[in-house]
N, C-alpha and C positions, 0 to 999 in steps of 0.2 A: 241664691242665684240672681241674675241680673234682669233688668227690664229694658227692652229694646223697642224703639219706635221705627217702624218702616214707613217712610214718607213716599207716597205715590203722587204722580201727576194727576190732574183732573182733565187733561186734554184728550179729546177723541179725534181731532183732526189737526194736521200740520199744514198751514197755509204756505204755499210755495211762491217763489218770486214771479211765476207766470200766472198766478191767480188760481191755480188748481188747488184742490183740497185732498191731501193725502191722509187716508184713515190711519189712525194710530191707537195705541192703548198700551197697557203694561205687557212686558215680555215675560211669558210664563216662567221660564227657567230662572230668570233673574229675581223673581219674587219667591218662587217655590223652593229653590235649592237652599238659599239662606234661611228662609223660614223653617224648613224641615230640620236643618242642622241646629238652628237656635233652640227649637223646641226639644229636640233630642238631647241637647245639653242641659235642659232644665230651665231655660230662660222663658220669661213671659214676653210675648210679642204683641204690640199694638199697631194698628194701622191708622194713618192720617193722610189727609190731602187738603188742598185748598177748598174751603167750603164744605168739606166732608163728602165731596162728590166721588162716587165709585167709578173709576175709569174702566172702560171696557177692555177686554182681552185683545191684544194685537193678534189678529188671525194668522199672521205669518209665523208666530211662535207656536201655532198648533199644526203647522204643516211639516211633516217629516222630511220633505225634500229641502226645507229651509232650516228647520230647527233640530233636525236629528231624530233618530228612531225613538228616543226616550221622551219626546215632547208630550205625548199623551199623558204620561205620568205626571209631568210638571204641570200641565194644564189642570188635571184633576186635583192635584194637591193645592194649587193656587186658588182654584174656585172653592174648594172645601174650606180652606183657611179663611178666605174672605167671608164666606157664608156663615161660618161658625162665629166669627168676630162680630158680625152685624154692622150697623151703621158706622162708617169711618169717623174718626175724630176730626174736628175742624182745626186746621193749623193755627188759626188765630186764638184758639182756646187752649193750646198745648204749651206746657212749660218744660224746658230742658231739665229743670230740677228733678223731674219725675223719672228720668231715664238715665241709663248708664251708657247707651249707645244710640246713635241715629244712623239709619241705613237708607240709602237712596238707590233703588233699582232703576232700570232704564225702560226700553221702549223709547220712541222719539219724543214722548210727552215732555220730559224735562227741558228740551230746547224750545218748547212752546210756552210753558208757564213757569216752571219752578226756577229757571235761571234768573228771574226777576221778581220772585215772590218775597216780599218784605218780611212776612211772618216766618218763612223758612230761614231767611237771612238772620233774623233775630235768634232763632233756635240754634243755628249753626255757630254763630258768634258766641253765644252763651256756653254751648257745649265745648267749643274749642278752648275758650278761656279757662274752663274748669278741667281741661285735660281729658274730657270724656271721648270715647271712641266714636269716630265718624267713618262710615263706609259708603262707598259709591261704586257702581259697576256699569260698564258700557256707556249709555248716555246719562247715567246718574250723575257723573262728575259735572255735567253742565249745571246741575242744581247748586253746586258749590259756588257758582258765580254770583249767587244771591247774597253772599256774605260780605257786604260792603259796610264798613264801620262808620262811625259818626264823622270821621275825618275824610270819608270818601275813599278809603283804602280797602282793597280786597285782602282779606285776612289770610288767604292761601297763597299769596305771592311768594315765590321762591320755594314752594313745597314740591316735592317729587310726587308725581301721580301718573297713573295709567288711565286711559279712556279710549272709547271707540275711535279709531284713527280715521283720518281723512281717506287713507287708502281703502279701509274697510267700507267706508261710506260709499266710495266710488264702486267698489266691487258689489255692494248691495243694490246699487242702482239709484241711490237717493242723494247723491252729491250734486248732480245737476239740478239747478233751480232751488237748491237749499238756501234759505236766507243767510245762513252762516254755518260754518263747519266747526264742530265742537273742539276738536284737538287744536285747530288753528287758533280759535278764540281763547282757549286756555293758555296757550303759549303767549298770545298777545297780551294777556292780562298778567303774565309773569310766572306762570306755572312752569315747573321743570318736567315737562311731559316726556315720558319714556314709552317705548313700544316694543312689542314682540312680533312674532309672525302673525299674519292675518288669521283670525278666527281660532287661534290656539290660546290656551290659558296663559295669561301674563298678568302678574300682580305686583303691586308696589306697596310697601309699608313704609311710611314716613312718620315716625312718632305715633301720634294717636290717629293718623289718617291712613285708611286702608282702601285701596282702589284696585279695580280690575278692568281689563281692556274690553271684554266682550262677554257674551253669555257663558261661554266655557270657563270664564274666570269667576263666576258667581260662587260656586261651591268652595274653591280655594280661598276666596275672600272671607266667606263665612267661617271657615275653619280657622283662619288667622285671627278673626275677631273673637271667636270662642276662646282661643288660646290666651288672647290678651285679657279678656274678661275673667278668666279663671285663674289668673296669676294672683298670688296672695298679696 
């Protein structure tokens, strides 16, 4: 079986252009649904973040009115998985050589820290060059922006990907006063961003890159990754 690294943000707030602080954290379904499927498939899952900081839960992802009726199960699974794992690994101490896949869940944290994290960029570049699986869902694709090579080039330029859309950001109420919008930035950097209906599952597989648009896309992304990892 394979070894998978889930990389979390360490951010607990998202500073807005008006100076306000928007509380953030990991989105329960985006962490729990992939983790659950990976473990069920027999894979070993590690967690890492910048500095090994354990990010708090985004409380919106525990609200059934926002995250759906199944959110309590996702919250419980995520919290148990993180508790069982113990202290998170520090990104600067992690090697891509030890993993078959790197997976990036969302919450707004990746647009705060992971998008510019050099240690994550190093991991992603090494993983992509080795043809290893890379997965990202919702705001997780923002973390792909960290992968700038020694020539100053973004390694995912020209790649097809899904990500939380500008429209979904507006619908969620977080587009106004956002320092930048993820889907727009990905397109500006050269990604071939594609999108489905708001808040409906939509996934893109492009070679070793597996991406999902929103929380509902988390489980389909994990299933696609499992299929890829289980190929002989």
